[in-house]
Backbone as a ProteinNet text record, in pm:
[ID]
protein_1_A
[PRIMARY]
MSLTGHLVGQISIKSDGNVFHELVKDKPHHIPNISPRHIQGCDLHEGEFGAVGSVLFFNYIHDGKAKVAKARIEAIDEEKKSMTLKVLEGDMLELYKSFVLSNQVETKGENNLVTWTFDYEKVNENVEDPNTLMDFCINLTKEIETHHLQQ
[TERTIARY]
8866.4	8825.3	8938.4	8904.6	9003.2	9039.4	9165.4	9210.2	9199.7	9184.6	9171.7	9024.5	8997.1	8859.2	8843.5	8720.6	8682	8543.6	8531.2	8405.4	8369.7	8242.8	8196.2	8073.9	8071.8	7955.9	7923.5	7794.5	7752	7647.3	7646.8	7546.3	7518.7	7391.2	7351.5	7357.1	7407.4	7411.4	7343.7	7284.8	7220.1	7314.2	7421.2	7516.8	7600.8	7671.4	7750.4	7862	7857.3	7957.3	8096.8	8107.6	8238.7	8300.6	8217.6	8266.3	8312	8237.4	8276.2	8413	8430	8557.4	8672.2	8649.1	8753.4	8792.3	8693.6	8721.7	8806.9	8765.4	8836.3	8978.2	8990.9	9119.8	9212.8	9163.6	9250.1	9248.3	9141.5	9125.8	9086.9	9148.5	9108	9134.2	9225.6	9253.6	9136.1	9036.2	8915.6	8809.6	8822.1	8720.8	8704.7	8812.5	8791.6	8698.9	8695.5	8604.9	8460.9	8442.9	8310	8253.6	8339.2	8294.7	8391.5	8397.2	8493.8	8466.6	8344.3	8318.3	8375.3	8408.1	8468.5	8619.5	8656.7	8796.5	8843	8947.3	8998.6	9115.7	9182.3	9295.2	9336.4	9389.5	9448.2	9567.7	9685.9	9808.6	9882.3	9948.9	10030.5	10169.8	10216.4	10349.8	10451.9	10409	10498.2	10418.1	10483	10419.1	10324.5	10213.9	10114.5	9975.4	9879.2	9741.2	9699.1	9631.2	9578.8	9678.9	9796.4	9898.9	9931.6	9939.7	9977.4	10115.3	10130.1	10255.8	10262.1	10171.6	10169.1	10125.2	10174.2	10142.8	10065.1	9951	9862.9	9857	9837.2	9824.1	9689.8	9605.5	9470.3	9458.4	9389	9342.4	9191.3	9136.2	8993.2	8938.2	8805.6	8737.3	8662	8693.8	8625.9	8585.3	8460.2	8405.8	8432.1	8421.9	8436.9	8579.4	8678.4	8818.3	8898.7	8988.8	9078.8	9178.8	9193.2	9282.7	9360.7	9465.7	9547.5	9571.8	9598.6	9634.1	9724.5	9830	9917.8	9896.4	9863.8	9827.2	9890.1	9920.1	9976.8	9870.1	9861.4	9771.7	9834	9766.6	9816.6	9772.4	9651.1	9597.5	9488.8	9481.3	9374.4	9329.7	9199.9	9144.3	9040.3	9076.3	8985.4	8860.1	8875	8760.5	8655.7	8703.4	8612.7	8584.2	8649.8	8638	8666.1	8782.6	8818.1	8957	8977	9107	9127.8	9250.1	9285.9	9397.7	9380.8	9479.5	9524	9652	9704.9	9752	9701.7	9741.3	9882.9	9970	10110.3	10139.8	10072.2	10093.7	9963.4	9956	9842.9	9763.5	9653.2	9570.1	9513.1	9478.7	9420.8	9515.8	9645.3	9742.5	9764.5	9696	9695.5	9605.2	9503.6	9407.8	9427.1	9487.4	9500.3	9646.2	9696.4	9832.9	9844.1	9738.1	9732.9	9590.5	9579.4	9447.3	9453.7	9372.2	9363.3	9217.5	9194.8	9059.4	9050.9	8938.9	8918.6	8777	8761.1	8627.3	8612.2	8488.9	8457.1	8322.5	8309.3	8183.6	8133.2	8014.9	7949.2	7844.8	7857.2	7764.8	7674.2	7544.9	7444	7336.5	7356.2	7261.2	7262.7	7145.8	7136.8	7162.5	7175	7200.2	7349.4	7404.1	7545.7	7559.9	7640.7	7661.2	7806.8	7826.9	7960.9	7981.6	8088.2	8121.8	8254.1	8252.8	8374	8408.6	8535	8580.3	8701.6	8698.9	8811.9	8865.8	8995.6	9063.7	9164.1	9158.9	9237.8	9278.5	9378.3	9418.4	9424.4	9348.2	9343.3	9471.9	9507.1	9624.9	9599.7	9472.1	9436.1	9285.1	9238.2	9096.4	9001.3	9054.3	8969.7	8930.3	8993.2	8964.1	8836.9	8746.8	8621	8643.4	8550.7	8553.3	8530.8	8584	8577.9	8443.3	8334.1	8200.3	8178	8229.5	8208.7	8289.8	8401	8478.4	8404.6	8335	8252.3	8139.1	8077.2	7974.3	8030.8	8152.4	8221.7	8231.4	8274.5	8290.2	8156.1	8053.4	7919.6	7867.4	7883.9	7838.1	7917.6	8046.7	8129.1	8078	8045.6	7991.7	7861.7	7775	7648.6	7673.9	7772.2	7802.3	7857	7941	7994.2	7880	7789.1	7672.9	7589.4	7558.1	7478.1	7544.6	7673.9	7749.4	7735.6	7754.8	7747.8	7606.1	7505.1	7368.6	7330	7397.3	7368.9	7441.3	7533.2	7610.7	7529.6
13505	13643.9	13735.1	13828.2	13920.2	14028.1	14064.5	14170.5	14307.6	14310.6	14439.5	14474	14602.8	14644.9	14776.3	14799.3	14921.2	14958.3	15077.2	15120.2	15257.7	15274	15399.9	15448.4	15576.7	15640.2	15768.8	15799.7	15919.7	15994.8	16127.4	16212	16330.2	16361.9	16480.3	16600	16711.2	16834.5	16946.4	17039.3	17153.9	17272.7	17271.4	17381.7	17368.4	17472.6	17479.9	17373.9	17285.5	17179.5	17231.6	17342.9	17402.4	17453.9	17512.8	17563.8	17448.2	17337.7	17220	17168.6	17152.9	17103.4	17197.9	17326.4	17424.8	17417.6	17403.1	17393.8	17271	17155.1	17031.2	17032.8	17089.5	17089.1	17199.9	17324	17438.9	17492.5	17463.7	17523.7	17421.4	17303.2	17204.2	17252.5	17349.4	17404.3	17487.9	17518.5	17588.6	17492	17364	17266.2	17254.7	17262.7	17256.2	17366	17481.4	17588.5	17557.5	17480.4	17446	17324.4	17226.4	17100.7	17055.1	17131.9	17097.5	16965.1	16912.8	16783.4	16668.8	16693.8	16591.8	16613.8	16734.8	16766.7	16875	16846.6	16944.1	17023.7	16969.4	17041.1	16983.8	17071	17030.3	17121.3	17063.6	17140.3	17094.1	17189.2	17160	17121.2	17001.5	16956	16974.2	16962	16980.7	17036.4	17119.3	17169.6	17284	17287.9	17393	17333.8	17397	17349.8	17347.2	17239.7	17228.1	17184.2	17133.6	17092	16943.4	16873.6	16732.2	16717.8	16616.8	16592.5	16655.4	16747.1	16812.1	16712.9	16734.1	16645.1	16723.3	16666.7	16727.2	16639.4	16701.7	16629.3	16665.5	16564.2	16584.1	16532.8	16609.6	16565.3	16554.3	16437.5	16416.3	16324.3	16323.9	16235.6	16130.9	16004	15894.2	15790.9	15752.2	15657.5	15703.1	15836.1	15892.4	15903.3	15874	15877.5	15976	16048.6	16140.6	16058.9	16094.7	16022.2	16120	16068.4	16150.2	16075.5	16153.8	16096.1	16194	16140.9	16217.4	16162	16251.1	16204.9	16294.2	16232.4	16304.5	16317.6	16434.6	16454.5	16382.8	16277.8	16195.9	16248	16301.6	16347.6	16452.3	16544.9	16644.4	16653.7	16648.6	16663.4	16774.4	16891.8	17006.9	16985.7	16920.1	16897.7	16809.2	16703.9	16612.3	16655.7	16763.6	16812.6	16699.6	16636.8	16525.2	16545.2	16480.2	16480.8	16344.8	16296.1	16167.1	16186.6	16125.6	16130.7	15989.4	15972.6	15845.7	15865.9	15782.7	15792.5	15737.8	15817.7	15780.9	15732.7	15795	15762.9	15786.3	15729.6	15758.6	15635.7	15663.3	15558.3	15460.6	15507.1	15416.9	15304.5	15332.9	15231.2	15123.5	15136.4	15026.3	14913.2	14949.3	14851.9	14819.9	14913.2	14898.3	14917	14822.5	14833.5	14954	14978.3	15095.6	15148.4	15280	15342.8	15465.8	15463.2	15575.4	15619.7	15749.8	15799.9	15912	15917.6	16024.6	16076.9	16200.7	16257.2	16324.7	16324.3	16385.2	16453.9	16568.5	16641.7	16650.1	16597.1	16609.8	16720	16821.7	16934.7	16933.5	16942.1	16949.1	17046	17172.2	17274.1	17286.7	17272.9	17281.6	17147.8	17042	16909.5	16880.1	16853.4	16821.8	16689.7	16602.1	16470.6	16458.4	16435.5	16414.5	16264.7	16213.8	16072.1	16056.9	15973.6	15936.7	15793.3	15767.6	15633.8	15596.8	15476.3	15423.3	15299.6	15293.6	15172	15137.9	15015.2	14981.8	14834.5	14807.3	14669.1	14652.7	14557.9	14531.5	14462.5	14482.7	14414.9	14266.3	14229.6	14088.1	14073.1	13949.9	13926.6	13962.7	13989.9	14028.4	14176.7	14252.8	14395.6	14415.4	14497.6	14525.1	14625.8	14625.2	14726.6	14863.1	14969.8	15102.3	15173	15102.8	15161.1	15280.6	15275.7	15388.9	15510.4	15486.1	15596.9	15659.1	15577.1	15630.9	15714.9	15666.2	15744.6	15879.3	15876.8	15999	16097.7	16050.4	16137.7	16192.6	16109	16153.2	16258.3	16234.9	16331.1	16461.6	16452.3	16571.4	16651.7	16583.1	16649.5	16721.6	16657.8	16720.9	16848.4	16844.6	16962.7	17076	17042.3	17144.6	17205.2	17119.3	17167.9	17262.6	17223.9	17306.9	17442.7	17441	17566.5	17657	17599.3	17679.8	17730.7	17653.6	17698.8	17812.8	17822.2	17930.2	18059.3	18053.3	18173	18269.9
8203	8216.3	8168.3	8080.9	8025.8	8127.7	8128.1	8217.6	8152.3	8020.1	7951.2	7936.3	7936.5	7925.5	7852.1	7810	7738.1	7790.5	7846.3	7905.9	7849.8	7810.6	7751.4	7827.7	7857.2	7919.3	7845.7	7834.1	7763.5	7843.1	7823.3	7885.6	7793.9	7777	7701.5	7794.4	7741.8	7819.9	7740.5	7814.6	7751.6	7741	7819.4	7813.2	7685.9	7652.9	7529.6	7528.2	7429.7	7417.9	7392.2	7318.5	7292.9	7422.1	7507.1	7635.6	7723.6	7723.3	7802	7755.6	7624.1	7570	7606.2	7591.7	7623.1	7770.7	7857.6	8001.2	8032.4	7984.5	8014.6	7954.9	7836.5	7766.1	7815	7813.1	7837.7	7980.3	8054.5	8187.4	8293.4	8295.7	8396.5	8539.3	8554.5	8686.8	8739.8	8654.7	8699.8	8752.7	8718.1	8758	8910	8990.8	9136.4	9189.3	9123.9	9166.2	9126.8	9019.6	8968.9	9040.9	9067.2	9128.1	9237.9	9348.8	9454.1	9524.4	9515.1	9580.1	9497.6	9370.9	9286.6	9269.4	9230.3	9201.1	9298.3	9375.7	9471	9414.5	9313.9	9257.2	9123.5	9039	8911.8	8888	8896.1	8879.5	8754.8	8692	8575.5	8622.6	8585.6	8624.8	8513.8	8388.5	8273.1	8157.9	8076	7955.5	7984.1	7908.1	7925.8	7910.2	7975.1	7965.1	7818.7	7779.7	7644.4	7540.1	7582.2	7486.6	7503.2	7391.3	7393.3	7456.3	7542.5	7612.6	7750.4	7778.8	7910	8016.6	8138.7	8250.1	8355.7	8395.4	8494.6	8619.2	8733.8	8860.5	8921.8	8944	8995.9	9139.7	9224.2	9354.9	9342.4	9377.3	9358.8	9466.4	9478	9572.4	9490.6	9514.1	9444	9547.5	9545.1	9643	9786.4	9808.3	9941.6	9992.4	9907.4	9950.5	9866.8	9933.2	9863.2	9781.4	9654.9	9565.7	9479.3	9414.6	9325.1	9194.3	9090.9	8961.5	8887.7	8831.7	8744.9	8604.7	8509.3	8375.8	8268.7	8155.5	8041.5	7932.9	7873.2	7759.8	7640.3	7593.5	7483.4	7347	7340.5	7212.3	7235	7140	7135.9	6990.4	6969.2	6835	6842.4	6791.3	6798	6713.7	6598.9	6512.4	6580.3	6647.7	6717.2	6861	6903.9	7041.9	7140.9	7122.5	7210.3	7270.5	7383.3	7450.7	7516.2	7510.5	7569.4	7670.7	7787.8	7896.2	7931.8	7958.4	8006.6	8150.1	8240.3	8380.7	8395	8457.6	8476.2	8617.9	8714.2	8855.9	8931.4	9051.3	9137.8	9178.1	9245.8	9305	9202.9	9085	8983.4	8946.2	8950.9	8909.3	9016	9130.5	9227	9177.2	9096.3	9044.3	8896	8823.8	8678.8	8636.3	8556.8	8503.8	8412.1	8337.2	8250.2	8249.8	8232.5	8230.9	8141.6	8036.6	7943.2	7940.8	7958.2	7952.5	7850.5	7783.9	7687	7699.6	7656.1	7647.8	7513.2	7466.1	7338.4	7351	7285.8	7285.9	7142.3	7121.2	6990.5	7003.8	6919.5	6925.9	6803.6	6830.9	6724.5	6769.8	6734	6777.4	6927.5	6988.9	7135.5	7202.7	7123.8	7179	7176.3	7291.8	7304.8	7379	7324.9	7385.1	7428.9	7558.6	7612.7	7629.9	7571.1	7580.1	7654.4	7756.4	7830.9	7793.3	7765.4	7728.6	7812.7	7869.9	7945.7	7874.2	7857.8	7812.4	7921.2	7969.6	8087.7	8087.4	8172.7	8199.6	8350.5	8402.3	8545.9	8591.8	8718.5	8772.3	8793.2	8816.1	8826.1	8805.3	8799.2	8767.5	8882	9002.1	9114.5	9112.3	9025.8	9016.2	8933.9	8986	8915.8	8803.2	8708.1	8604.3	8670.6	8611.7	8676.3	8659.8	8691.3	8676.3	8768.3	8890.4	8981.4	8935.8	8868.3	8813.3	8694.6	8617	8508.2	8566.7	8674.9	8742.6	8787.6	8838.9	8881.6	8765.2	8647.8	8531.1	8483.2	8484.5	8443.7	8541.7	8671.4	8771.6	8765.4	8738.5	8719.8	8600.4	8492.3	8373.2	8406	8485	8525.9	8606.7	8696.4	8777.6	8692.3	8595.3	8504.4	8422.9	8375.6	8299.7	8385.2	8508.6	8597.4	8618.6	8638.5	8657.7	8535.2	8417.1	8293.8	8266.2	8299.7	8278.8	8372.3	8485.6	8581.6	8546.8	8451.6	8413.9	8332.1
[MASK]
+++++++++++++++++++++++++++++++++++++++++++++++++++++++++++++++++++++++++++++++++++++++++++++++++++++++++++++++++++++++++++++++++++++++++++++++++++++++

């Protein structure tokens, strides 16, 4: 059994894909106000929001438990509306030696597709794939969409 994994999840949204990308990239500290049941806090530890190399600290609820993650923005591609984060510290690293997550928004008229991708290495073969974390990201995306549609 391989310890490395690659997991992809997608969801179509009706809200503006550009606004979603801008929120996740430049204003992640606004997400706790939009989806407090998922994200309780997002603080900037180094750099500036929306800049490669910046370090963010997240407080979130996953599987009913309060958790934390410190992550560095590894890449941003404005043309593809994508951003990649590498987890540096926190609860995820109890299960995974490394964890990189990215999101991308494909915009085509009123149809917008948000793709979440995880690349990870488990600490051992007893660790499950991060399917519930993918569910978390998909549900977070739905809450952000609902918020934007109500604006």
